Every structure is written in structure tokens, then in C-alpha cells.
N, C-alpha and C positions, 0 to 999 in steps of 0.2 A: 724205109721204116723213121725217118727222118718225121716224115707226117702223123707216124705214129706217136713219136714222143713228143711231137708238137701240139694235139691231140689230148694228150697226159697229161702235158703241161696246162690247156688250160681248163680240164675236168678239176687239177688240184687247184686249181684259183680257188675255187669257193668253199675252198677248207681254210682254217685257221693253221698256222706252222706247227701249233702242239697237236695239231688231229681234231679238236673240237670243231665240231659245225657254227655256221654263220648263221645267228636268228634271223629272220623271215623278216620280211616288213611289214608282212603281214599277221597279224595275229588271226586264230581260231574268234575270236569274233567279228572281227574287220571282213572275214569270210563273208562272216554270218549273213553280217547285215547289209552286203556287197552281193552276194551269191545267192544270199537266200536259203543255204543248203547249211547244213553243219560240215566239216574237214572232209571224215570221212565217206559221206554221201555225196559229197562234191564231188571228192575226189573217183569213187565208181564209176559217176555218169560222166566223167573225163577223158577216163578210159575204157566206157564205152564206148563214147563218140571217137575215141583215136580209131581205136578199131574199129569201129563200121565204116570209117571215113577212110582207110586206109584198103579197107577186103572190097571197096566198092566203088573203087577210083576207074575203075572200064564202066560200069555198067551205068553210075549216074554222075560222074563228073565233078565229085566233091571230096576228091584224095587232096590231103596235105602235102606237098612237097616239102622235105626236109632233106637236108644236107646230112651227109652220113656220122659227121660230128654231130649234128642235133637228134641223131637217133640214139648213137652213143649215149648223151645225157637222159635222154627219156629212161633207155632201157638201166642205166644205172638208178635213176631216181624212183625206179618201179621195184626195182631190187632192195634198195634200200628201204623204202613204207614195207615192202613185203618180209624181209627177213632181217632187216635193221643191219648191224654194222656186218663188212667181208672177212669172214673169218675161213682161211686152206682146208679145215678140218671139218664143217659143218655146211658151208656153203654149196648149193648145189648149180649143176652145169648152167652158164648163163645161157649158150644156144638150145634149151627148151623154151626159152621167153616167146608168146607170138604177140608180144605188144610191137614189132618192126614188121610186123603185116607181112607182106609178097617181098619184101626186103632183105626176108633173112636167110641167107646161103653161107652155106660152107667156111666161106671165108671172114663170115661177120661172126661166127658161133667159136670158131679156134684165133681169131684174131686177137692176141695181147691186147690190147689195148680195150676192148670190153672188160677184162676183168680187173684193169689198171682205171677205170673211167669207175666203176664201184666202188674200187681199193681207197682210192682218192677222194673216195665220200665224208670216210672216217667214222667219227662219232654222230653223224648229224643224226638228227632225229627221224622218227619216222613221219610226223606231221611237218616237216621242216620239207621233207623229200615228196611228201605229197602233193604241198604246197608251191617247189619249186617245178613238179611235176603240171600243174594245173596252168601256171603264170606264159608256160613255154609252150605248152597247146595254145592256151590265150593267144600269146603274142603271133604266132606263126599261122593260127588258123582264125576269121572271123564267124565262122559263123559257130564258135562252141559256146559263146555267151546266147546267141537265138535258141539255141538248142534246151541249154540250161532255163532259159524262161518258160517253154516251152512245158521242160517238165515239172517246174514251180506252177506254173498255169495249173496245169492236170493235176498237181497234190492240192492246188490251193480249192478246186472244182469238187475233187472227191471228199476234202475235209468240208467244204459245202453240205454237199450233200448227207455227208454222214450228220449235220448238225441239224439238217431238214430233216434227214428224216428220223433223228433222235426228237424232236423239237415236233413230229407230227405223232410218233409214240407218247410222249408225254400229252398230249393236250388230246389223244385218243383214251390214254386213260384216267387223264383228268374229266373226260366227257363220262366215261364207267363210270366215276367212281360217285359223279353226278348223279347220275340216273341210278346209281345204286341207293345213296343216300334219301336223293326223292320221293322212289319206290317205298324206301324203307317207312319217311315218314307219314304216306300215304297207307301204308296200310295201319301204323298206329292210329291213324285218323280214323280211316275204318273199325280199326278194335274198339276206340274211345268211344266211335257213335255207336256200334254194337254194344260196346256197354253200358253206355245211358239208355240205346232204348231197351233193355232186360231190366234195367232198373226200374222204369217208367214203367214199363209193363208190370212189374210184380207191384209194386208202388199206386198202379190202380186197380190192381187185380184184389189189393188188399184193402182198398178203402169202399171199393166196388161189394167187397162182401161183408163190410161193417156198416153200409148204408142200404143191403138189396132190398132191408123188408120196408123199411120207413121209405123208399122212394116207390117201390112199388104201392105202398098201401095210398101214398099221397097221387101217384098215377093213374090210380083206381079210381080216386073220389075226381079226379079233374076230369076226366074223359072211361065215364062207365061204359060198360059195352062194345069198344073201340078198342081191341089190342094194338092195330097197328100204332094207333097217337100214341098208345101208354107206350110204349114200344121206346117209341119218338125221345116220348119228354124224359124219362127213365135217361135213354144215353143224354141228352141234356144235360140232366142233372147232375148227370157221375162228370161229364165233362167240367163243369162250373165248380165241382166240390173239389175235382184235381187240380184248375187253376188257382181256388183258391186256398190250397193246401200246400203247393206251391210256393205261393208268392208270400203264405209265411214261413216256410221254408227259408227263402232267403231272406226275409229282414232278420230273422232269429240266426243264420249266416253271420248277417251285418255288423249287428249289434254285438255278436260274440266277439269278431274280429275285432270291433271299436270297442270291446271292453278290457281286450286281451293287450289291444297298442297299449290305451292308458295304463294297462296296471303293468307292463313292462317298463315303460317310462317312470310309473313310480318307484317300483322294484333298485331300476340303474339307479334314480338318485339316491333311492335307503340304503344302498348295497355300498355305493363310492364314498358314504358319509360312514359307513359302519367299518370298510378297509382305512377309511382314514383314521379313525378311531384306534381301531387293530394294530394300527401299525405306528402311531404315537405311543402304544402301551406296548409294544414289543421289547423294550429293551426290560422292562421291570418284570415278564413273564421270564417263567421257570417249565422246563420238561424234564417229569420222572420219566418215561419212556427209555431202555435203553438200545432202542433199533426203533430211529423214529422211519426207516427205508422199508418195512414190513408191514401189507397189510394180508387182512383175513377174509376170506369168504367165508358169508353166511347160507348155510344151505339147512334142513329141514331137521338135521340129526347130527351135523358137527359142523365145525370151523376148519378153514381148510388155508394155510400160508398159502400167501400169490411168492412172486420171484421178485426180487429188487427191478427186470430188468419190466416187468408189467407194469411194476408202481411209477417207474419211468414214463414209460409211454402214455398213463394215463394224466399223468402231471403236464406233458406235453400236450394232451390231447387238449387239457383244462384250460392252456395256455394262450388257445386259439379264442376264447371265448371272452366278451369284454365286462362279465360279470361273473367270475369266477369264483368258488367258495370263500368263505370265511366263517371264522368260528364266532358264536355266540353266545355271549355267556349264561349259565343254565340256570333257573331256578328249582326249589325242590320242591312239588306240587303237596298237598294235605294229605291226612289221611284218608281221606275218599279217593286219591288220585285223580282229584280236578283244581283249576286252578280258576281263581277270579280272572273275569276279561282285561282286567286294569293290572295284573300282575303278570301279563304274557309278553315277553319281551318280542321284538320285530322280528319276521323272518327275513333272512336274508334271501337273496334273488338262486336260484339254481343255474345249470350250468348245463345247457345243453348241444350235444356234437352229436354229427354219424360219422360211419365207418363203410367201408366196401366189401369190405371179406363180408358178406355178410355168406356164403356157403360155406367156409373156414368155419364160423361163427357157429352153424346149425349144426353143422359136422360134429364140433368138439361137446356140441349139448346133446346129445341123439341119445348116448348111451346112458345119460346119465337120467332116468324116467323122471325124476321130481322137477327137472328143469324143462321137461316139456308138458306142454297144458292145452289140449280140445275147448276151444268157448264156441258153446253152441250159439247158432241163431237167436237172436235176441237177450242173449244171456251175456252180465256183465261180471268179472272176477276181479275182487278184489286179494290185492296180497301183502298182508299183513307184517312188517319188517318191522322189530324193535330195534329199538336204539341200543348197543352193545357200550358197557362200562370202559372198555378199552378203547373202545374208537370217537372217534372226534365229527368224520365225512361217511354218509352212504353216497356209494354208486350204482347204478341201473344201467342193464343192456336187454336189448328184445329185441326177437325180430319175429317175422309171419312168413308163410308161405308163398302164397298166390296173392294176397290182398291187404290191404289197409285194414287197422284198428284204430280207435280212441286210444288214450292213452292220456291219464294224470297223474297230478300227485300231491295228494293232503297229510297233515300231519297232526296225529290225534293229542293231546294233553293228556296223555296219562300213562300209568305204570302197569308192566307184562308181568308176572310171575317167573315168565325165564324167558329167553331169547329167541326162542324158536320162532319159523317163520312159519306161519300158517295160509291157503289159500280158501276163500270162501266166495261160493258161487252163488249170483242171485241171477232171477229171471230177466229185471231191468236194472238200469240205474236209478230206479225212482222205487224199487221193492223195499229199500231197506228204508224210506224215507215214509213208507207207505206203513208200515210198520209201526216205525217210532210214533207214527201221530196218532193210529191206534191203542199205543199202548197210553199214552197222552192221554184218551177219554176216556180211560178207565177208571173207576172209583170204589178206593177201599171203603167197607164200609164202619171199619174199626179204626183205621188210619186219615180218615178221610182222602182229600183227594191226592193222590199220588204225585210225587216231585220229582223233578226232570234232574236224574243226576248221573244224566251223559257227558263225558267229558266234552269238553272243546274243543271243534276241530276246525284247521286253517288249512284253504288252499294255498299249494305251492305254486302247483301247476297245473290252469285250465283244462278238462279232456277235452283232447282235439284230439283229429282223425290226422295218422301219421304213418307214410307211405313206409311203414317198415318193412314192407314186402322187398323193395326194391336195396335198402341199405339196414346197417343195425342202425340203430338209436339208441344213443349212451348218453347220460346226465351223472349229475351231480349235486350233494347240496350238503350245505356242512351243518351237524347236527345241533340245533335253537336251544337242546335241550334236553331232557328225559321225555318220553315218549315214543309212539308208535306210526310209522310213514305206511302210509297208505297207498298203493301201486295199484291203481285202476285201472284194467284193460276194459275197454264199453265196445260191447258187440251189439249194444242193443237195435242200433239204426237195420242191422241185417237181417233180412224178411228171412232167408233161405240158404245164407253160406254160415256154415264153422269155421271156426280159424283155428288153426296150429299155431301154439305162441310158444316162441324159444326164446327165456330170458334167463340171468343174472343177475344177484344179489351180492353187494356186500363191499365192508367197512375200513378206511385206511386207520391207522392207529396217528 
């Protein structure tokens, strides 16, 4: 009995006099840095190591030889870590614990010193009990640390393999994506080549039809009676004619791009000057509009009010352009609806931008038959949009289904009797000019030569092919005065394809 009291006193020395547990020398972070495992995981490994060594003492000679007092301490630490502070009403029987291994006996299970050892731990925290258990096993057996190091190396190897597997999967996914992009690029390239070949064949066919009779007569004169030489000569002439035609087309495109670039620079400088003039005159201007945030949509039959959110969206899109719309002072035309060239004010540069929501845009216009136009091959459609007395800026949006189309904007200095939007279709972009030239050549017997009363027209945006089948093309232009905007959609370059055009025009106050 004296030995039992002595053991209980030794265990009791681990607690404070007020029943609170002593703080361990090492914190959780210290254990993590020293052992490489969090405290709960390290405790489980130490407990597994202790059970394995005690149960295998007779087989592999790795038993831990502990005194009876040390076993009592391990039992107390284990119970404290599992159940917390000892309580008579809820604490389980100590004898069920397997931690003592083969040394568990009836004497150990019923010995009051077992209960006393656990009870004397008092309010020691579960983490402190785990630490004390690990330190005691480590101090009594030098094999614990190699055992933990082996598990640490095993875990690191698992983590390494997982990272390698993830890296391999990432590389495989990147390689798969790269191949997909290459295949997509190759497919697009093949489609472009096919499209170019189709266009080349269409151009060759049209040119051959135009020169068939002329080349046939020339070949007959050069090689009379020899059909084979005539056919060979015709092929050579057709090839030369095609090469000359394509060279002219390339030169015209290059010249047009140079002119467009020069005009863009001129418009940029003039627009900046106009903006400076308008900003300096802004404090002296007044507005009579009670709701400047409202815009009006122009259709062929009526006007519709746009929401404030749509107007804000358009304003945000305009801010992306370096040459936004600016107001220009208007001038009244004469009684014939014309203006002298020296009276015409300069035109501000138009703003152009694109949107990606082409599918939603076309779906919103399909129900309105007036907003969808089918432009035949070789045709040019001109949408005439008169300026509105309540407006100050014109906006336009358009797209097509599968192919591009030429687009340009002009301003006609004239006065329309109403604000209706009209659509005019011509067989080509030069048809209207040809009709006007024919009218100029006519002579009236009584009045003499006919005077040219056509209103002057200024170019705002030159006609240029737009990829409007991929994006929604949008733009705006400040009213330069009273007149009519001419929105030209040119499909004259297409010999075979018709285009479905979706468009919308409106003005802002």
C-alpha cells in the first residue's frame, strides 16, 4: 500500500496545487517543426508504435521495457487525451485500455493507483496529455523517432507522387488543348483557303464569260484551222487577264487604305479642334430638353423611346472611341433644299465600335420585318435616315448572317418633307451615278441645258467591307445640320451570294 501512495504522489507532482495542468515545454508548432507532423497525428503514430512494440516483444525483440509506474503514467495520459478530466459519473473503466499490452492484468485493472494516476492529472488539457505521452515514449525507446521519420518520408513520397501525377495531368491537358487549338487553326486556315479558291473560281468564271467572244475571235485569227492551239492561246489570255485584274484590285485596295488613313488623320485633327471649340463655348449654351437621358428609335412608321439603361450603354461604348460624336452648328438650307459649298460646315468624325452579342442582336430584330433586309448579289442598299428636329446625334447598328458586307455613311444636305426612313435598292453602287450622268446629258428644248439641282453630299465613312457576320458593328455621328444620312450597304462585289442584313437606327436628343 505504501508503494501505491508513493506512486500516486509522483503522478500528482505533474499537476499544480490548484488542479490546473502545467503547460508543456513544447507547443504544437514546436512539435510540428521537430517531428514534421501535427500533434494529433503524431500522438496517433506514437500510440500505434507503442502498441506494436509491446505486442511484438516476443516476436521481434523490439519491446519497450517500462516500469509499473511508467505504465500507469502512459495509461493516465491516454485516458486524459481521450476523455479529458477524470469524473466518477462518466469516466469508463480503466481496465478496458489496451495501451498496457500484455502487462494488463487484474491487479492493474483494479489497482486504486490507476484511478489515482488519472485523477491526479486534474485539468490537464488533451493536447498536454498527448505531448507528455509522446515525450515519455520517446525518452524510453529510441526507435520512436526513426519510426516517425519513416512515416514522414512515406507521406512526403505520397505527396511527391501526387504532385507529379497532377503535373502530368496538367501537362497532358495543356498538350491536348494545344493540339485542339492547332487543329482549329488548321481547320480555319483550310476553310479560308477553300473560300479564297471559291472566290478565285467565281472571279475567273465571270471574267471568262466577259471575254469569251473576244478571245475566241482573236485565237481564230492567230491560229486559223488549229483548234488545239486556239484553246491553248485562249487559256493563256484568260490567265493573263485574271492576273491583271487581281493586280488592279490589290492596287485599288492599297490606294483606298491609304486614303482612308489620311482621311482618318484629318478627321481626328478636325474633331479635336471642334471638341475644343465646343468645350470652350459650353458655359454659354442652354438646353430646352426636359429629359436629356431619353433617346428615340426611328423606324419606318413610328418612333420609340429607348430606356435610360440603353442610352447609358451607348454612351459608355462611345467613350471607347478617340473621336466621339460632337455637335456642329447647323445652318438653314435655301429654298431649293441645297447649300453652297462654301456655306457647308465641316463634318465631325464618326465613332465606330463593335459588340460581341451578335446572336442576341439578331434575335431581337427577327420579329420586326422592317429591320431585316435581303440584299441580293451585286446589289447596293441605301437606307435614307432624315435628321430629326428633336435629335442631335444618329446611331446605327447592323450585322449579317454568314458573310461580310460593304458599309459606308454619307450626308446629303437636303430637307425631307417627313422623318420616315426609306430603303432604296440598286443593282450596283455605280448605278445611281450612271443615272445622274445620263440626266445631266439630256437637253430641254425650251429651257436649254438642264441645271444640276442635286443636293451636295459629303462622305462621312467610306464604303469598306466589314466582318459584320462575326460582330455587331455600331456607330454614331453628331448632326452637322439638317439633311439626310445615307447608310450604304454594298454587296456589289459579291457575284453569287445574297446577304441577310439586320439593322437598327435611332437618334439621341
